[in-house]
C-alpha atoms as a printed R data frame, in Angstrom:
   type eleno elety resid chain resno       x       y      z
1  ATOM     1    CA   UNK     A     1 116.146  86.930 60.163
2  ATOM     2    CA   UNK     A     2 113.416  89.397 59.231
3  ATOM     3    CA   UNK     A     3 110.971  90.566 61.867
4  ATOM     4    CA   UNK     A     4 107.268  89.988 61.264
5  ATOM     5    CA   UNK     A     5 105.985  93.331 62.546
6  ATOM     6    CA   UNK     A     6 102.300  92.401 62.235
7  ATOM     7    CA   UNK     A     7 102.734  89.439 64.583
8  ATOM     8    CA   UNK     A     8 104.966  91.387 66.973
9  ATOM     9    CA   UNK     A     9 102.462  94.225 67.333
10 ATOM    10    CA   UNK     A    10  99.463  91.905 67.590
11 ATOM    11    CA   UNK     A    11 101.198  89.950 70.365
12 ATOM    12    CA   UNK     A    12 101.761  93.188 72.302
13 ATOM    13    CA   UNK     A    13  98.262  94.639 71.781
14 ATOM    14    CA   UNK     A    14  96.077  91.543 72.273
15 ATOM    15    CA   UNK     A    15  96.697  91.128 76.040
16 ATOM    16    CA   UNK     A    16  95.762  94.788 76.609
17 ATOM    17    CA   UNK     A    17  92.242  94.675 75.175
18 ATOM    18    CA   UNK     A    18  88.842  93.342 76.252
19 ATOM    19    CA   UNK     A    19  87.959  92.268 72.699
20 ATOM    20    CA   UNK     A    20  91.055  90.385 71.451
21 ATOM    21    CA   UNK     A    21  89.102  88.904 68.523
22 ATOM    22    CA   UNK     A    22  88.728  92.434 67.105
23 ATOM    23    CA   UNK     A    23  92.467  93.232 66.973
24 ATOM    24    CA   UNK     A    24  93.587  93.670 63.378
25 ATOM    25    CA   UNK     A    25  97.149  94.553 62.387
26 ATOM    26    CA   UNK     A    26  97.959  95.060 58.726
27 ATOM    27    CA   UNK     A    27 100.833  96.419 56.712
28 ATOM    28    CA   UNK     A    28  99.560  99.163 54.423
29 ATOM    29    CA   UNK     A    29 102.795  99.971 52.618
30 ATOM    30    CA   UNK     A    30 106.192  98.321 52.397
31 ATOM    31    CA   UNK     A    31 108.653 100.332 50.337
32 ATOM    32    CA   UNK     A    32 111.724  98.319 51.260
33 ATOM    33    CA   UNK     A    33 113.036 100.590 54.013
34 ATOM    34    CA   UNK     A    34 109.728 102.142 55.083
35 ATOM    35    CA   UNK     A    35 106.706 100.375 56.540
36 ATOM    36    CA   UNK     A    36 103.257 101.766 57.306
37 ATOM    37    CA   UNK     A    37 101.322  99.598 59.744
38 ATOM    38    CA   UNK     A    38  97.732 100.096 60.849
39 ATOM    39    CA   UNK     A    39  96.423  98.711 64.136
40 ATOM    40    CA   UNK     A    40  92.643  98.499 64.441
41 ATOM    41    CA   UNK     A    41  90.966  97.660 67.738
42 ATOM    42    CA   UNK     A    42  87.426  97.663 69.084
43 ATOM    43    CA   UNK     A    43  86.134 101.143 69.883
44 ATOM    44    CA   UNK     A    44  85.988 100.307 73.620
45 ATOM    45    CA   UNK     A    45  89.658  99.238 73.628
46 ATOM    46    CA   UNK     A    46  91.215 102.261 71.945
47 ATOM    47    CA   UNK     A    47  91.988 103.987 75.242
48 ATOM    48    CA   UNK     A    48  93.580 100.826 76.623
49 ATOM    49    CA   UNK     A    49  95.957 100.566 73.670
50 ATOM    50    CA   UNK     A    50  96.871 104.251 73.588
51 ATOM    51    CA   UNK     A    51  97.135 104.589 77.366
52 ATOM    52    CA   UNK     A    52  97.107 107.649 79.570
53 ATOM    53    CA   UNK     A    53  98.971 110.386 77.771
54 ATOM    54    CA   UNK     A    54  99.829 107.977 74.959
55 ATOM    55    CA   UNK     A    55 102.338 106.077 77.103
56 ATOM    56    CA   UNK     A    56 101.344 102.563 76.009
57 ATOM    57    CA   UNK     A    57 101.263 103.489 72.309
58 ATOM    58    CA   UNK     A    58 104.647 105.141 72.740
59 ATOM    59    CA   UNK     A    59 106.073 102.018 74.389
60 ATOM    60    CA   UNK     A    60 104.765  99.810 71.570
61 ATOM    61    CA   UNK     A    61 106.301 102.145 68.990
62 ATOM    62    CA   UNK     A    62 109.638 102.200 70.843
63 ATOM    63    CA   UNK     A    63 109.880  98.396 70.837
64 ATOM    64    CA   UNK     A    64 108.983  98.147 67.147
65 ATOM    65    CA   UNK     A    65 111.333 101.015 66.197
66 ATOM    66    CA   UNK     A    66 114.201  99.288 68.030
67 ATOM    67    CA   UNK     A    67 113.716  96.111 66.021
68 ATOM    68    CA   UNK     A    68 113.278  98.034 62.789
69 ATOM    69    CA   UNK     A    69 116.444 100.071 63.299
70 ATOM    70    CA   UNK     A    70 118.470  96.847 63.435
71 ATOM    71    CA   UNK     A    71 117.139  96.076 59.954
72 ATOM    72    CA   UNK     A    72 117.654  99.633 58.721
73 ATOM    73    CA   UNK     A    73 113.915 100.252 58.386
74 ATOM    74    CA   UNK     A    74 111.592 103.048 59.402
75 ATOM    75    CA   UNK     A    75 108.148 102.043 60.689
76 ATOM    76    CA   UNK     A    76 105.047 104.215 61.071
77 ATOM    77    CA   UNK     A    77 102.285 102.801 63.279
78 ATOM    78    CA   UNK     A    78  98.746 104.202 63.219
79 ATOM    79    CA   UNK     A    79  96.349 103.068 65.950
80 ATOM    80    CA   UNK     A    80  92.618 103.465 65.349
81 ATOM    81    CA   UNK     A    81  89.242 101.938 66.198
82 ATOM    82    CA   UNK     A    82  86.694 100.192 63.996
């Protein structure tokens, strides 16, 4: 069963932010084994998603990378604000 990375990431990010309606997760490139995913959040929420020292962003990436490695994929996640 293939993982829907957009939904997985959105479900992890949405509870962290003050503006959940502004969370946008989209796949920019899917080359079979490589995925590029962009996460856009409200400007005020960027710090909440990245976390102190990047710890929250790192945790999100670790979870997604673990799922991707089971499928033999490599995922790149970029987090930015509108």
